N, C-alpha and C positions, 0 to 999 in steps of 0.2 A: 483427894479429888473424887467426886462422885462419878461413877461410870456413865457412859452415854445412854440415852433412853433406848429401850428395846420394844420390839413389836411381837406380840404373840397372836397367832391366828387360831381360832377354835371354831368348831362346827356346833351348831345348835344341838343341845342335848348331850354333848360329849363333855370331856374334862379338859381343863387347861391349867397349866402351872405358870404363875407369874414369878420369874426369878428375882431373888434378892441376895446378893453376895455380901456376907458379913465377915469382917475380920475380927475374930475374938482375941482379946489380950490373954496373956498367960494366966492361968488360974481360973477359978469360977467367980465371976463377978455378978452382982445384981444388974439386970437390964430390962428394958421394955421394948417389945416388937409391936409396931403399929402399921397397919395398911389403911391408907386413906384414899378415897376415890375423889377425883377432881370434881369440884362443884357440889359435893355432899358434905354436910357438917359432921354427921355421925361417922366415925371410923368403921370400916368394914370388919376389921379384926384387930384386937388388942390382947397381947399376952405379957403378963408380968411374972418373971421367974417361973415357977412351977405352978402358979395358981391357974384355975380354969380360965379359958379365954373369954373375952367379951366379943360377941358377934352381932353385927347388924341383923335385925329380924328378917330383912329381905334375903339375906344369905344364910340364914339359920339352917343347919343341916347340910349345907352345900360347900362350906369352906373349911380348910384345915391347913396347918403348917406342913410344908414339905421340905425335908432335909433341915437346914438350920433356920432360914427365915423366909423361904419362898412360900407363896400362897397357892394352894391348890383349890380350884373351883370346879365342883362337879355339877353335872346337869346344867351346863351353861345355857343361859337365856339370851335372847336377842338384846334385852335391855341391860345386860351385863357389860356391853361394849363401852369402852371409854379409857380414860387415863387413870392409872393407879400409881400411888407413891408408897414406897417401902421406907419406914422410919425405924431405926434402931437406936435407942437411947441407953447409954451406960451410966448408971446412977452414981458411980464413984468418980466421975470425971467432973472437973471444975471448969474446963475451958468451954468455948462456945461451939465446939464441934459436936453436933447432935446427930448427924446423919452419916451413915456409911452404907446406905442402901442404894436404890435407883428408881427412876421413873420407868413404868412399863405401860405400853398401849395394847389394850386387848381389842382385837377385831373379831367380831362374831359373824360367821356365815351361817345363814339359815336357808336351806334349800327351798325353792318355791313350793308352795302348796296351794290347792284350790279351795277357797272358802265357799265358792258357789260356782256352778257351771250348768250349761244346758244338758238335757238328757241326751243319751247316745243316739236316739232316733227322733227326728223332727219331721212332722207331717204338716204340709200346707197345701192349699189349693192354688191353682194358677191365678195370678192377680193379687194374691195376698202380699203383706209385708212380712218378711222373715226376720226374726230376731234371734241371734245366737250370743251367748255371754259366757265369759270365763273371768271370775273374780279371783285374783291370785294374791298371795302374801308371801313374804320371805325377807331375808336380810342379806344384802341390801334389797330394797323393793324391786321385784322383777318387772321387766317390760313384757307385754303380751303382743305376739305377732300372729297373723292369720294366714292360712293357706287353703286353697281349694285343690285337692289332689296334691300335686307337686308344685303348683304355681302360687307364688306369693300374691296376696290380695292387696291392691292399692286403692286408695279412695277414688271414687268416681261419683257421678250423679246418682247412680243407683246403689252403690256400695258405700255406706257411711261407717267410719270406724271411730270408736272412742277407746278410752283406757281399758274398758272392761267388756265391750260388746261390738258385734258386727250386725248392721241392719241392712237388709236388701229390700229395695222397693220393687213393687210390681213383678212378683216372681213369675218366671217362665220355666218351661220344661228344661231349658239349658242350665238353670240354676241348681238342678238336682245333682247330688253327688256327696262326696266326703269332704268335710271341713275340719281343719285341725287348728286349735289354738295352742301356742307354745309360750309358756311363762319362762323367761330367761333372765338370769343374773350371773354375777361372778360365782355364786354358790352352786350353780348348776341350772338345769332346765327341766321342765315338766310339760308333757303334752296331753291333750284331751281331744279325741276325734269324735265328731258327730256326723251322722248320715242324714242328709235332708232328702226327703221324697216329696214329689209334687203331685198332688191329686189333680187329674185333668182328663179330658177326653183323649182317645187314642190319637196318635200322629202316624200317618202313613210314611214310612221311612224311605221306601223305594217305589217310585211311580209305577203303575201298571204299564206293561209293554204290549203294544199291538201284537197279535198272534195270528199265525197262518197254519191251518191244518188241512189235511186231505180227507175227503169223504171216507168214512169207515175207520179213521185213525182216532187217536186220543190226544187231547190237548190239555194243558194246565195253565191257569192264570194264578200267578203268585202275588199276594197282597201282603207285604211285610209291614207290620204296624207295631208300635210300642205304646204302652200306657201304664199308669199306676192309678188305681190297682189294675193288675194285669188280667183280670178275669173278663176277657173280651169275648163278645159274640160277633161273628162275621156274617153279614148279610150280603148276598149276591143278587144282582138284578140284571135282567136283559131288557134293554130298551125301556128301563124304568119299572119293570115288573119283576117280582121275585121269581127266580129261576124255578123254584119248586111249584109255582102256580101254572107252569106250562106242562100240559099233559104230554107233549112230545119230548120234554126234557126230564121230567120227574124221575124216571127210572134210569136215566143215563148220567146224572150228575151226582157229585159227592163233594162235600167240603171237609178237607182234612183238618187235623187238630191245629195246624199252624195257619189255618185260614185259606189255604190253597184250594182253588176250584178246579175239579177234574170233570171233563166232559168226555164221555166214552162214545164210541161208534158214531162219529160225526156225521151229521146230515147237512144237506145244503141249506135247510131252513134254520140251522143254528147260527147263521151269520147274524151279526148285530153288534150293538154297543153293550159291553159288559161292565158293570159297576160294582166295586166292593165298598162296603160301608161298615167298618168296625165300630163297636160301641161297648162301653163299660158302664153305662148308666150315668155318666157325668158329662154335662155340657152337650154340645151339638156334635153328632157323629160325622167325621170327615168322609169324603168320597173320592174315589179315583176311578177313572173310566178308560177303557181301551177297546179297540175294535177287533172282533174275530172275523177273519176272512177264511172262508171255506172253499178250497179248490176241488175241482171235479172234472172228469172227462166231458167232452162235448155232449150236450143233450139236444136231440132234434126237437124242434118246435113244429106245430101244425103248419102245413104247407098246402097250397091248392092242388087239386087233382089234375086240373087243366090250366094251360096258359097260352095266350096268343102273343106272337111276336110279329113285328111289321116287316113285310117283304121290302127288301132294298134298304132297310134302315138298320137300327141297332137293337138287338134283342138282349134282354137281361133276365137271367134265370137265377133267382135267389135260393140259398140253402139255409132257411131259418134255423138258428141254433142258439144255444146258451152255453158258454164255456168260461172257466176260470182255472188257469190262465187262458188268455185268448188263443184261438186256434193258430197253428202255423201253416196249415195247408188244408185244402179240400180236394178230395179225389172225386172227379166227375165221371159218370158212366152214361153212355147213350146206347139204348137198345141192348143193355147188358154188357157192353164192351167199354173198357177204360178209355177215356179221351186223353190224347197226348196234347195238352193245351199248349205246351211250349213249342211243339213242332208244327202246329196249324196256325198260319198267320191270321186267319179269321177269328181265332179264339184267344181270349185273355181272361184274367180274373182280377177283380178288385181286391182291396185289402181285406174286405170282409168275406172274401171267397166267392162273391157273385160271379157267375159265368157270363161273360160278355161275348156276344156274337155280332160281328160287324159285317155289313153287306149281306143281310139275311137272304137266303134263297130257299126254295122249296125243300132242298136237301137238309135244311136245319130241322125239319119236323121229325119227331120221334119221341121215344120214352126216355126221360132223363132221371137220374138219381144221383145223390151225393153222399160222401162219407167224410164228415169233418174230423180233424185230428188236432190234438194239442200234446204237450209233453206228458200228459197223464194217460194218453191213449186215444181211443176212438169211441164215438158214440153210436157206432153201427151205421148201417146203410138206410137211407131215407126211402119212403115209398116212391113209386114212379110218378113223374109228372108228365102228362100228355101234352107235348108242345106242338102247336099248330101254327102255320105261317099264313098270314092274311094281309090284305092291303091296309096301310095306315090311313087314318083320316086325312082329308084334304079340305082346304078352304074353297068354298064356292064364291064368297065375297070377302075381301080383306079391307081393313081400314086404309085410308090414305097415308102415305109416309109422313106427311106434315099437315097440320091444320093451323091456320092463322085466323084467330077470332078476336074481335074487339071486345074489350071488357064490357060486361053487361049483356052480351048477346047469348043466344042458345046455340048449341052444336050437338050433332049426333054422329057418332063414329060407328059405322056399320061393320058387322063381322058375322059370318055364318060358315058352317062346315058340314061335311057329310062323311059317312064312313059306316063300317059294319063291325061292331055295333055302333049305333048313332052316337057321335061324340057330344060331350057337354062343353058349352062355351062359357068361359069366365074371363075376368079382366084383372090386370094389375096396374098400379101406378107407381113408378119409381121402385119396382120390385116388391111392392106391398099389395096383397090381395085387397080388392075392393068389395065391400060388403053390399050385397044386392038389396039389403034393407035400408042402406044409407044412400045408395046410388041407384039411378034409374037404368036398370039393365033389363031389356026386354027383347026376346027373340035373338039374343046374342049381340044386340046393338047397345051401345052405351051412350046415354044422353046426358048432357050437362046443361043446366038452366042458369041463365044470368051469370056467366062465368066471371071469376075474379082472378086476381093476380096469382092466388094460391093454386089455381087449376093448371098452371104451367107445369110441364113435365113430360116424362116418357111413359107412354101407355102401351100395354101389351095385351093382345087378345090370345087366349089359349083355348085350343080345342083338344079335349082329352077323352079317350076311351080306354078300355083295358088292354088295347094293343100298344098305344104310345100316346105322346102328347106333342102337338105342333103349336107354333106360336107365330104371331106377326106383330111388329111394333109400329108405333106412330108417335110423333112428337107434337105436342100441343103448344103453340105459341100464343100468348095472350097479349094483344097490342093495346096501347093506350094506358099503360101502367108505368110506374116507376121501375128503374132497373132493379135487378135482383142483386143480392149481396155478392161481391167477388169472393173467390175461394183461393186456397193455396197461397196465402200471403206469406212472404219470407223476406228477410233482410240479411244481406251479406255486407259486413263492414270491413274497412281497412283503416289505416292510421289517419287518412284524410278524406275518406269518402264512405258512402253507404249506398249499396245497390239494392233497390226495392223491387220485388216482382210479385205478380199476382195473376190469377186466371179470371178474366171477366166472365160474368154470368149473363143471362139473357137481358137484353137492354130494354125490354118492354115495348119494342116496336119503334124506337127512336134512337138516334145517335146518342151515345153516352160519353161523358168526360169524367175524369177522376181527379180528386183533390187529395193530396197526401198531407196528413197532420202528424206532427212529431213534437 
């Protein structure tokens, strides 16, 4: 009984022995050893007694007998794989038993190899189509897998995979990196790594940050950008103009190797919008902008040498200044002595530090000065202001409290005032100044010709001089017109009702009724 088939595993290029167990009879008998490959007519190996063997030309120089009848194959090829049959024929036997060998299956493993592959460095521009390929061979045939870094690549709209290649459409900067193809089979695996670089304009990785500095200090604007090629040039602009074009900045700015802008010995005039624009000569250079705020102690602004305040009224003495951050207090002096604003009920100060004097008397006259302060210090003491007390202007003629005029008629509202210095008279309607080029204002009087519905409203006559401003109001009613549009319309609803309310406007001189639409 022939032994069961066997399997022999060999690696490409190595040696393999196909076993054939032979039971020799006693004595030396003539015999024939034959190795036949399944599906091939010509035997691989035939040996008759001690004569030289006959060998298939495909195996010439690579096969020999091992021990009694086993076949040794050297330098195994992938195409050597298959079924082999060992036949041993004893010439002196007359029965039908011809075989006492066996069937052997030779399995050949060939480690994957690359027949063709992309170079180790791939260079593309943004928007290109990237193509990477790895053509692998081996036995059994290997499968090729792709990774970017440590992450497997799966097919997507942009990533297309075939048996031998990876195609990436519309390349972006994010596609740059290391790509690895792995050819894998039972015989082993083999890898090839390619680095893809994307040519393109720089990309600003971290947006510019608004920066605050104090006068005399140093500030830095960092503009972190990446690009390939990386030979970037960094341009810095202030309010759209190259910083080196400013004579006040030229000697105080420096651009470091990493693109950081340094401004030394800050000045108030350095405030503005600063823009970085890195370029490597490819595409359009990006831009990023941030604001530089320069803080400084209060600076006194020009102020008048004299000021008049109204007797019996309210006097306001300003301390003009410029400060960043805003002032937190202003110290006032009168005739060289500090005023205790909190202790004097007639004194107070506005948010901007203006000194307010209520119920002005002649005692309020004098020399005033101010010292503004913020968290950075003081701007020093202002020059003295000579404050004098005088009578405010007063009306000699005031307009009527109300005027009722029929549409199409003319009307004049009279108003005049006197004072020292002589006040200037002007008019407002509903809080808006009336232009004397559009309205007939003469000698302080306001005349309206052929009045219309639109002339209805609240009019105000103002008399102003450097002491103070006084005003008198009058309402104009235009009769014989349609009612004015109601205001403040609102609706409050419940599950079964709606409460509608509104404020009626002027009725045009007649009773008005209302219709609700819904």
